[in-house]
C-alpha positions in Angstrom: 106.8 127.4 94.8 103.7 125.4 95.2 101.8 122.1 96.0 100.5 119.5 93.7 100.5 115.8 94.6 98.8 113.0 92.6 98.4 109.8 95.0 97.6 106.6 92.8 96.5 103.7 94.9 96.1 100.3 93.4 94.9 97.0 95.0 94.0 93.7 93.4 92.7 95.4 89.9 91.2 98.4 91.8 92.4 101.6 91.8 91.9 105.2 93.0 93.4 108.5 92.1 93.4 111.4 94.6 94.6 115.0 93.7 95.8 116.9 96.6 96.3 120.6 95.7 97.2 122.4 92.6 98.9 125.7 92.7 101.8 128.0 92.1 102.8 131.1 94.2 102.8 133.3 91.0 100.0 134.2 88.5 102.1 135.2 85.4 102.0 133.7 82.0 104.8 131.7 82.6 103.3 130.0 85.7 99.9 129.8 84.3 101.3 128.0 81.3 103.1 125.5 83.6 100.3 124.9 85.6 98.5 123.9 82.5 101.0 121.7 81.2 101.3 119.8 84.6 97.5 119.3 84.8 97.5 117.9 81.0 100.1 115.5 82.0 98.1 114.5 85.1 94.7 113.9 83.4 96.5 112.3 80.4 97.5 109.4 83.1 93.9 108.8 83.6 93.3 107.2 80.6 89.8 109.0 80.4 88.8 108.0 83.8 87.7 110.6 86.1 90.2 111.6 89.0 88.4 109.7 92.2 88.9 112.6 94.7 90.5 116.2 94.2 91.4 118.1 97.5 91.8 121.8 98.1 93.4 122.2 101.6 93.4 126.0 102.0 92.8 129.3 100.2 96.4 130.3 99.5 97.6 131.0 95.9 100.3 128.2 96.0 97.7 125.6 96.7 94.6 126.6 94.6 95.9 128.6 91.9 95.8 125.7 89.2 92.3 125.0 89.7 91.3 128.4 88.7 94.0 128.9 85.6 93.1 125.4 84.6 89.3 125.2 85.1 88.5 124.2 81.4 90.8 121.2 81.5 89.2 120.0 85.0 85.9 120.1 83.7 84.4 116.5 83.6 87.4 115.2 85.1 86.5 115.0 88.7 84.4 112.5 90.6 84.4 113.9 94.0 85.7 117.0 95.9 86.9 117.4 99.4 87.1 120.4 101.3 87.6 121.7 104.9 84.5 122.6 107.2 85.8 126.0 106.9 84.7 126.2 103.1 81.2 125.0 104.0 78.9 127.8 103.0 76.3 126.5 105.4 78.4 126.2 108.5 77.6 129.2 110.6 81.1 129.4 112.5 82.8 129.1 109.2 80.7 131.7 107.5 81.7 134.2 110.7 85.4 133.3 110.4 85.5 133.7 106.6 83.9 136.8 106.9 86.2 138.4 109.3 89.2 137.0 106.9 87.9 138.4 103.9 87.5 142.0 105.5 91.2 141.9 106.9 92.5 140.7 103.7 90.7 143.6 101.9 91.8 146.2 104.6 95.4 145.1 104.1 95.2 145.6 100.4 93.7 149.1 101.1 96.7 149.9 103.4 99.0 148.5 100.8 97.4 150.7 98.0 97.3 153.7 100.3 101.2 153.7 101.2 102.0 153.3 97.6 99.9 156.2 96.7 101.2 158.5 99.4 104.6 157.5 98.5 105.6 156.9 101.8 109.2 156.1 102.8 108.0 152.8 104.4 109.5 149.2 103.6 106.1 147.5 102.6 107.8 144.5 101.0 106.8 142.1 103.7 103.0 143.2 103.3 103.3 142.9 99.7 104.8 139.4 100.0 102.1 138.1 102.3 99.1 139.6 100.1 100.6 137.9 96.9 99.4 134.6 98.4 95.9 136.0 98.1 96.4 137.7 94.6 94.0 140.5 95.8 91.8 142.2 93.8 89.8 145.0 95.5 88.7 143.8 98.8 88.6 139.9 97.9 91.3 137.3 97.8 90.7 136.8 94.0 92.4 133.9 92.6 92.4 131.6 95.6 88.8 132.3 96.3 88.1 131.8 92.5 90.0 128.5 92.7 87.6 127.5 95.5 84.8 128.4 93.7 86.1 126.1 90.7 86.4 123.3 93.0 82.8 123.5 94.3 81.8 122.9 90.8 83.8 120.4 88.9 82.9 117.4 91.0 80.4 114.9 89.7 79.2 114.4 93.0 78.1 116.8 95.8 81.2 118.4 97.7 82.3 116.7 101.0 83.1 119.2 103.6 85.3 117.3 106.0 85.6 117.7 109.9 88.5 116.4 112.2 87.6 113.0 113.8 86.0 111.5 110.4 87.3 108.4 108.9 86.5 107.5 105.3 87.1 104.4 103.2 88.8 105.9 100.1 86.7 105.8 96.8 87.4 103.7 93.9 88.7 100.6 96.4 87.0 98.1 98.3 86.3 98.9 101.8 89.0 98.8 104.6 91.7 98.9 101.8 92.6 102.6 102.2 91.3 104.6 105.2 91.6 108.4 105.2 91.7 110.2 108.6 91.0 113.9 108.9 93.1 115.6 111.5 92.6 119.3 110.6 91.5 122.2 110.5 90.4 122.4 114.3 86.8 123.8 115.1 88.5 125.0 118.3 89.0 128.8 117.6 92.1 129.1 120.0 93.9 126.7 118.1 92.7 127.6 114.6 93.7 131.0 115.3 97.2 130.2 116.7 100.3 129.5 114.9 102.4 129.0 118.0 101.2 127.3 121.3 99.6 129.1 124.3 98.1 128.5 127.8 95.3 129.0 129.6 93.2 130.9 127.0 89.6 130.3 125.8 88.0 131.9 122.8 90.4 133.8 120.8 88.9 137.0 119.1 92.2 137.6 117.0 90.5 138.3 113.6 88.4 140.7 114.9 91.1 142.3 116.7 93.3 142.2 113.5 90.6 143.9 111.7 90.2 146.7 114.2 93.9 147.4 114.2 93.7 147.3 110.4 91.1 149.9 110.2 92.8 152.2 112.6 96.0 152.0 110.4 93.9 153.0 107.4 92.5 156.1 109.3 95.8 157.0 110.2 97.0 157.0 106.6 94.2 159.0 105.8 95.5 161.9 107.9 98.6 161.9 105.5 96.3 162.2 102.7 95.2 166.0 101.9 92.2 164.8 100.1 90.6 162.9 103.0 89.0 164.3 106.0 88.9 161.9 108.7 87.1 163.2 111.9 88.0 160.0 114.0 91.8 160.6 113.4 92.2 164.4 113.5 94.2 164.6 116.4 96.5 162.0 115.5 100.1 163.2 116.0 101.6 162.4 112.7 98.8 164.7 110.9 100.5 166.5 108.4 99.1 170.0 109.4 100.9 169.4 112.8 104.4 168.9 111.1 106.5 171.9 111.3 107.8 173.6 108.2 111.5 173.0 107.3 112.5 176.4 107.5 112.0 176.4 111.0 114.1 173.4 111.8 117.5 173.4 113.0 119.4 172.7 109.7 122.0 170.5 111.6 119.5 168.4 113.0 117.6 168.2 109.7 120.4 167.3 107.8 121.3 164.5 110.4 117.7 163.3 110.3 117.3 163.0 106.7 120.9 161.5 106.2 120.5 158.6 108.5 117.3 156.6 108.0 117.6 154.5 111.2 117.2 157.7 113.4 113.8 158.4 112.0 110.5 157.0 113.5 108.0 158.8 111.4 106.9 155.4 109.8 107.5 153.0 112.6 104.0 152.7 113.5 103.1 151.3 110.0 105.3 148.0 111.0 101.9 147.0 112.6 100.4 146.3 109.0 103.4 144.0 108.3 102.7 142.3 111.7 99.1 141.9 110.8 99.5 140.4 107.0 102.2 138.0 108.8 99.2 137.1 111.3 96.7 136.4 108.3 99.1 134.2 106.3 99.7 132.3 109.5 96.0 131.9 110.2 95.4 130.6 106.6 97.9 128.0 107.0 96.5 127.0 110.3 93.4 126.3 108.5 94.9 123.8 106.2 92.5 120.5 106.0 95.0 117.8 106.9 94.7 114.2 105.8 96.3 110.9 106.4 96.1 108.0 104.2 96.4 104.3 106.0 97.1 101.4 103.9 95.4 98.9 106.1 97.1 95.6 105.2 100.4 97.0 106.0 99.4 99.8 108.5 101.3 102.3 106.5 100.4 105.9 106.6 100.9 108.8 104.1 100.6 112.0 106.0 99.7 115.3 104.1 99.7 118.3 106.3 99.4 121.0 103.6 100.6 124.3 105.6 99.3 123.5 109.1 101.1 125.3 111.7 101.3 124.7 115.4 97.7 125.3 116.5 96.5 122.7 114.0 99.0 120.0 115.0 98.2 120.8 118.7 94.5 120.1 118.1 95.3 116.4 117.1 95.8 115.2 120.6 92.0 116.2 121.4 90.3 114.8 118.3 87.3 112.3 119.0 87.5 109.6 116.5 84.5 108.2 114.9 84.2 104.6 114.6 87.8 104.0 115.5 89.2 101.2 117.7 88.6 101.5 121.5 92.2 102.8 122.2 93.0 104.5 118.9 94.9 107.8 119.4 96.1 110.3 116.6 99.8 109.6 117.6 99.2 105.9 116.2 99.1 107.4 112.9 102.3 109.6 113.1 104.2 106.3 114.4 103.0 104.4 111.1 103.9 107.3 108.7 106.0 106.2 105.9 105.4 109.4 103.7 105.4 112.8 105.0 104.4 115.8 103.2 106.4 118.4 105.2 104.4 121.1 106.1 104.6 124.9 104.6 107.6 124.1 102.6 109.5 123.4 105.9 109.2 126.3 107.5 110.3 126.8 111.4 106.8 126.5 112.8 104.9 124.0 110.3 106.2 120.9 111.7 105.6 120.1 115.5 108.6 119.0 117.2 106.6 116.3 119.2 104.7 115.2 116.1 108.3 114.4 114.1 109.7 112.6 117.0 106.9 110.2 116.8 107.5 109.3 113.4 109.9 106.2 113.7 108.8 104.1 111.0 111.9 102.4 109.2 110.5 103.3 105.9 109.9 107.2 106.6 110.5 109.3 103.7 109.9 113.2 103.6 108.7 115.4 100.5 109.5 118.8 100.6 107.7 121.2 98.0 110.4 124.0 98.0 112.3 125.8 95.4 115.5 127.7 96.3 115.4 129.8 93.2 112.0 131.5 94.2 112.8 135.3 94.5 111.4 134.8 98.0 114.0 132.8 99.0 116.6 134.2 97.3 116.5 137.8 98.5 118.5 139.1 101.3 116.9 138.0 104.6 114.5 135.9 102.5 112.1 133.2 103.8 114.1 130.6 105.5 112.8 127.5 103.7 113.7 124.8 104.4 114.5 125.8 108.1 118.0 124.7 109.2 117.2 123.0 112.4 114.2 121.1 110.9 115.7 120.4 107.7 118.7 118.9 110.0 116.2 116.5 111.9 114.0 115.5 108.9 117.5 114.1 107.4 118.2 112.3 110.6 114.5 110.8 111.0 114.4 109.6 107.7 118.0 108.0 107.6 118.5 110.7 104.7 115.6 110.0 102.9 114.4 113.5 101.8 113.1 114.4 98.5 112.9 118.1 97.3 110.8 119.7 94.5 113.9 121.7 93.2 116.7 119.0 93.3 115.0 115.5 93.5 117.2 114.2 96.2 117.9 116.9 99.1 121.5 117.2 99.6 123.1 114.5 101.5 120.2 112.2 100.5 121.4 110.9 96.9 121.3 107.2 96.6 124.7 107.1 94.8 126.6 110.1 95.9 125.7 109.8 99.4 125.0 106.1 99.8 127.0 105.7 103.3 124.3 107.9 105.0 121.0 107.7 102.9 119.4 104.3 103.3 117.2 104.2 100.2 118.7 100.7 99.9 116.3 99.5 102.9 113.1 100.2 100.7 111.5 98.3 98.0 111.6 101.0 95.5 113.6 104.1 94.6 112.4 107.5 94.0 112.4 108.6 90.3 113.0 112.1 89.1 110.7 112.3 85.9 110.3 114.8 83.0 107.7 116.6 81.2 108.3 117.7 77.6 112.3 116.9 77.8 112.3 119.3 81.2 112.3 118.3 84.9 108.9 117.9 86.0 108.2 115.8 89.0 109.3 113.1 91.5 107.5 109.6 91.5 107.9 107.6 94.5 106.1 104.0 95.0 105.2 102.5 98.4 104.6 99.0 98.8 101.6 98.5 101.1 
């Protein structure tokens, strides 16, 4: 489970190579070895030439871990690194937001450890799943933060921190060959913090509130720890000292209470920890750097939305574009999109309905970085990726031209088995499912622009 996209542009003898993200959800030896194998394959194709641009979209393990685990391989292979304004150490707003994010991540890690230490009868798997994206170590999100530090050092040129509204010429190609539009993340804090749209709100202090809530949960957990004396929460109703000894309880009630867990509310208050972890995950996804690449001569657009969620997408309506034509609007890019890297593994809230409906180009193709064998998808009540309604609409909008990381061609989208529905024959090139060392490795798709 992870994102890694190599974009290779060629025009009249000029070339440009762009790598967007390089990560895997897990950090075990098998995953690390696989990442090293993939990076070796990518770099071997450069023929000794540096990658023109390397992009890190946001600090989640499944997008940045490869930069950390393969740091030695990336050394002296990168010309430029592009990151979001949120990763700029000299941006005051970014600094404040990142400090609150780090504190919340650290406190959730402490809550997770405290629940395990006290052996509480509480299902904290959701909390554990969310924190796995950060590979927490102590109070810091270890691997993604280390991946970001590697990114800030591997480029031959100074790191460029991108802001919504910027329009860049793609390095390595003549001017006005490929234009790169920066769509997100927004600087509007209300939209940055929101995974779902809202009305009538201005400044949104959600990270600060979440940190306060996490601190209170830790205080409450301290009251169940005989080694801690926390005066702030001394009167907390569930403090161990206030519990009645079993010998005073009615035996029948006790048997019923212990035998049917659904009747018990002792640990219900800890569900707030799971909600805070989900909020942290959604916020980080929403902080994704979103880029659109326009092939100027054909007006075709490649949209890479990383894991952007609703607030990020909503912000595109109000972008003030620099050096754009007078009547240019963001949705002009969506209407010209021929390749959509589907946001957040096609989860339900990571593709805005209005935006997908605007993608009406006859050559539209969608790519979903998803793997149904991932344990988080396979388990009972696991992650719904791809979300069924979104998945169905993606196939309809693309004329059944959807590509998946696990299958190559998505179900109902195979050019031979489903030739009546899938309209690959309308495109100049058919995607190729390729191999690395005799094993399925990647999908290669060529766009004529």
